[in-house]
C-alpha positions in Angstrom: 3.9 1.3 -6.5 6.2 -0.4 -9.0 9.3 1.1 -7.3 8.3 -0.6 -4.0 7.1 -3.9 -5.4 8.8 -7.2 -4.7 9.4 -9.8 -7.4 5.8 -11.1 -6.8 4.4 -7.6 -7.6 3.3 -7.1 -3.9 4.6 -3.9 -2.2 4.7 -3.0 1.5 2.1 -0.3 2.1 4.7 1.7 4.1 7.0 1.8 1.2 4.2 2.8 -1.1 3.3 5.6 1.3 6.9 6.8 1.5 7.2 6.9 -2.3 4.0 8.8 -2.6 5.2 11.4 -0.1 8.4 11.8 -2.0 6.9 11.9 -5.5 3.7 13.9 -4.6 4.3 15.8 -1.4 0.8 17.3 -1.6 -1.0 13.8 -1.7 -3.2 13.2 1.3 -5.6 10.3 1.5 -7.9 12.5 3.6 -8.5 14.6 0.5 -10.3 11.5 -0.9 -12.3 10.9 2.3 -10.1 8.2 3.9 -8.0 8.7 7.1 -5.4 6.1 6.0 -3.8 5.2 2.7 -4.8 1.5 3.4 -8.5 2.5 3.6 -8.2 4.3 0.3 -6.6 1.4 -1.4 -9.1 -1.1 0.0 -12.0 1.0 -1.4 -10.3 1.5 -4.8 -11.3 -1.2 -7.3 -7.9 -1.2 -9.0 -5.9 -2.5 -5.9 -5.6 -5.7 -3.9 -4.7 -5.6 -0.2 -3.4 -8.6 1.8 -1.9 -9.1 5.2 1.3 -11.1 5.6 3.0 -12.4 8.7 6.8 -12.1 8.7 6.9 -14.9 11.3 8.7 -15.0 14.6 5.7 -13.4 16.4 6.1 -10.2 14.5 3.1 -8.0 13.6 1.5 -8.6 10.2 2.4 -6.2 7.4 0.0 -4.8 4.8 0.9 -5.5 1.2 -0.8 -4.0 -1.9 -0.6 -4.4 -5.7 -2.6 -3.4 -8.7 -5.3 -5.9 -9.6 -4.4 -8.3 -12.4 -0.7 -8.0 -11.7 
């Protein structure tokens, strides 16, 4: 997560997922009972999730960080 984080400690979920795939190619959120990485992080007590609009009518992006960051 730290490699994908911005200066404010929030990281785009897509970047976190890409880093996970690169660093732990066998990682699969379905192993933990969640169909999506977002759902796994929402359920995990150590992570915060928020949605941010980039503006200009673009779709909101999902951001995550470790709690207390």
